[in-house]
C-alpha positions as CSV (number, residue, x, y, z in Angstrom):
1,X,-75.3,3.9,8.8
2,X,-75.4,2.4,5.1
3,X,-78.3,0.0,4.3
4,X,-78.0,-2.9,2.0
5,X,-80.3,-3.3,-0.6
6,X,-83.3,-5.4,0.2
7,X,-82.7,-8.0,-2.6
8,X,-78.8,-8.5,-1.1
9,X,-80.2,-9.0,2.3
10,X,-82.7,-11.8,1.2
11,X,-79.6,-13.4,-0.7
12,X,-77.5,-13.5,2.5
13,X,-80.5,-14.5,4.9
14,X,-81.1,-17.4,2.4
15,X,-79.5,-20.8,3.4
16,X,-76.8,-22.0,0.6
17,X,-78.5,-24.8,-0.6
18,X,-81.9,-26.8,-0.1
19,X,-80.5,-30.1,-0.4
20,X,-77.0,-31.5,1.2
21,X,-75.9,-34.8,-0.8
22,X,-73.7,-36.9,1.5
23,X,-72.0,-39.3,-0.1
24,X,-68.3,-41.1,-0.4
25,X,-66.8,-39.4,-3.5
26,X,-64.7,-42.1,-4.4
27,X,-67.8,-44.7,-4.9
28,X,-70.5,-42.0,-6.2
29,X,-69.2,-38.5,-7.3
30,X,-68.9,-39.4,-10.9
31,X,-72.3,-41.3,-11.2
32,X,-75.3,-41.6,-8.6
33,X,-74.2,-38.4,-6.5
34,X,-72.9,-36.3,-9.5
35,X,-76.2,-37.1,-11.7
36,X,-78.4,-36.5,-8.7
37,X,-76.8,-32.8,-8.6
38,X,-77.3,-32.3,-11.9
39,X,-81.1,-33.4,-12.0
40,X,-81.9,-31.3,-9.0
41,X,-80.0,-28.3,-10.6
42,X,-82.0,-28.7,-13.7
43,X,-85.1,-28.3,-11.6
44,X,-83.8,-25.0,-9.7
45,X,-83.4,-26.8,-6.3
46,X,-80.4,-25.4,-5.0
47,X,-78.3,-28.3,-3.9
48,X,-74.5,-29.0,-2.4
49,X,-72.1,-31.4,-3.8
50,X,-68.4,-30.9,-2.3
51,X,-67.1,-31.1,-5.6
52,X,-69.6,-28.4,-7.4
53,X,-70.1,-26.0,-4.4
54,X,-66.4,-25.8,-2.7
55,X,-63.3,-23.9,-3.8
56,X,-59.3,-24.2,-3.1
57,X,-59.2,-22.4,0.5
58,X,-62.4,-23.1,1.7
59,X,-62.5,-24.6,5.1
60,X,-63.7,-28.1,4.8
61,X,-65.7,-28.4,8.0
62,X,-66.8,-24.8,8.2
63,X,-68.0,-25.2,4.6
64,X,-69.9,-28.3,5.0
65,X,-71.3,-28.0,8.4
66,X,-72.9,-24.6,7.4
67,X,-74.4,-26.4,4.5
68,X,-75.8,-29.1,6.5
69,X,-77.3,-26.7,9.2
70,X,-78.9,-24.5,6.6
71,X,-80.2,-27.2,4.4
72,X,-83.7,-28.3,4.3
73,X,-83.6,-32.0,3.1
74,X,-80.1,-34.4,3.1
75,X,-79.4,-37.3,0.8
76,X,-77.2,-39.9,1.9
77,X,-75.9,-42.1,-0.8
78,X,-74.6,-45.1,1.2
79,X,-72.3,-47.1,-0.9
80,X,-69.8,-50.0,-0.2
81,X,-67.0,-48.2,1.2
82,X,-69.3,-45.3,2.6
83,X,-68.6,-46.2,6.5
84,X,-64.5,-46.2,6.0
85,X,-64.8,-42.3,5.6
86,X,-65.0,-39.9,8.7
87,X,-66.0,-36.9,6.9
88,X,-69.2,-39.4,5.5
89,X,-70.1,-40.3,9.0
90,X,-69.6,-37.0,10.6
91,X,-71.8,-35.3,7.8
92,X,-74.8,-37.8,8.4
93,X,-74.4,-37.4,12.2
94,X,-74.8,-33.7,11.8
95,X,-77.5,-34.2,9.6
96,X,-79.3,-36.3,12.0
97,X,-78.6,-34.6,15.2
98,X,-79.8,-31.5,13.4
99,X,-83.1,-33.4,12.9
100,X,-83.1,-32.8,9.1
101,X,-85.1,-34.9,6.9
102,X,-82.9,-37.5,5.2
103,X,-83.3,-39.4,2.0
104,X,-81.3,-42.6,2.1
105,X,-80.0,-44.0,-0.9
106,X,-78.3,-47.6,-0.9
107,X,-76.1,-47.9,-3.9
108,X,-74.9,-51.2,-4.2
109,X,-75.1,-52.0,-0.5
110,X,-77.7,-53.3,1.7
111,X,-78.4,-51.4,5.2
112,X,-77.4,-54.4,7.0
113,X,-73.5,-54.1,5.5
114,X,-73.5,-50.8,7.0
115,X,-71.3,-50.7,10.0
116,X,-69.1,-48.4,11.8
117,X,-65.6,-49.8,12.3
118,X,-63.2,-49.0,15.1
119,X,-59.9,-48.8,13.3
120,X,-58.1,-47.1,16.4
121,X,-58.0,-43.7,15.1
122,X,-61.3,-42.2,16.1
123,X,-62.4,-41.5,19.9
124,X,-64.9,-43.7,21.4
125,X,-67.5,-40.9,21.8
126,X,-67.1,-40.1,17.8
127,X,-67.9,-43.7,17.4
128,X,-70.8,-44.0,19.4
129,X,-72.1,-40.6,17.5
130,X,-71.6,-42.0,14.1
131,X,-73.2,-45.6,14.9
132,X,-76.1,-43.9,16.1
133,X,-76.6,-41.6,13.0
134,X,-76.1,-44.8,10.8
135,X,-78.6,-46.9,12.8
136,X,-81.3,-44.1,12.3
137,X,-80.5,-43.7,8.9
138,X,-80.6,-47.2,8.3
139,X,-84.3,-47.3,9.7
140,X,-85.6,-44.4,7.4
141,X,-87.3,-45.6,4.4
142,X,-84.9,-45.0,1.3
143,X,-84.2,-46.1,-2.1
144,X,-82.1,-49.0,-3.3
145,X,-80.1,-49.2,-6.5
146,X,-78.1,-51.9,-8.1
147,X,-75.6,-50.3,-10.3
148,X,-75.1,-53.3,-12.6
149,X,-78.7,-54.1,-12.9
150,X,-80.6,-51.0,-12.0
151,X,-82.1,-48.5,-14.7
152,X,-80.4,-45.2,-13.9
153,X,-83.3,-43.0,-15.3
154,X,-85.5,-44.6,-12.7
155,X,-83.5,-44.2,-9.8
156,X,-82.6,-40.5,-10.5
157,X,-86.4,-40.0,-11.1
158,X,-87.0,-41.9,-7.9
159,X,-84.5,-39.7,-5.9
160,X,-85.3,-36.4,-7.5
161,X,-89.1,-37.2,-6.6
162,X,-88.6,-38.4,-3.2
163,X,-86.4,-34.9,-2.5
164,X,-88.9,-32.7,-4.0
165,X,-91.7,-34.6,-1.8
166,X,-89.4,-33.9,1.2
167,X,-88.8,-30.2,0.3
168,X,-92.6,-29.8,0.0
169,X,-93.3,-31.4,3.3
170,X,-90.6,-29.4,5.0
171,X,-92.0,-26.0,3.6
172,X,-95.4,-27.0,4.7
173,X,-94.4,-27.8,8.3
174,X,-92.4,-24.3,8.3
175,X,-95.7,-22.6,7.0
176,X,-97.7,-24.2,9.9
177,X,-95.5,-23.4,12.5
178,X,-95.5,-19.8,11.6
179,X,-99.2,-19.9,11.5
180,X,-98.9,-21.1,15.1
181,X,-96.9,-18.6,16.6
């Protein structure tokens, strides 16, 4: 039996990303989500943003679900049309169900405005799953940003700092768990 080189084994065992950026592309890909991805990448944080990490032929749910389950921290960028997207709500639910740390960013929207609506195309079980995840996220301390009045450099700095602090805390928790075993 042939053995794989140790460096390749470590790379294969490593999760695809440290941070998963959950967002409504039509609202945020060209601004806050994309800029945050760039900021974290410059800090050498492996981040997942669908438009940057997926290629034609990738199976959407397989690729995204694997990234969510392998990440350490999730960033959810809530925007005015976020709750209209089945994909956004599915990703949020998976982040919450897998007990990931989530940093909410309320971009041009207040938490009270975020509601899962039944448009008749989604099964009741999924609607309940999405609503529970959304409620949990809305009651997680996050960042707010008004794109017309806010300071872009400030929100990017604050979001990057929040992600880094959460990554450090997750790593510390993992080290403590290993010591206890």
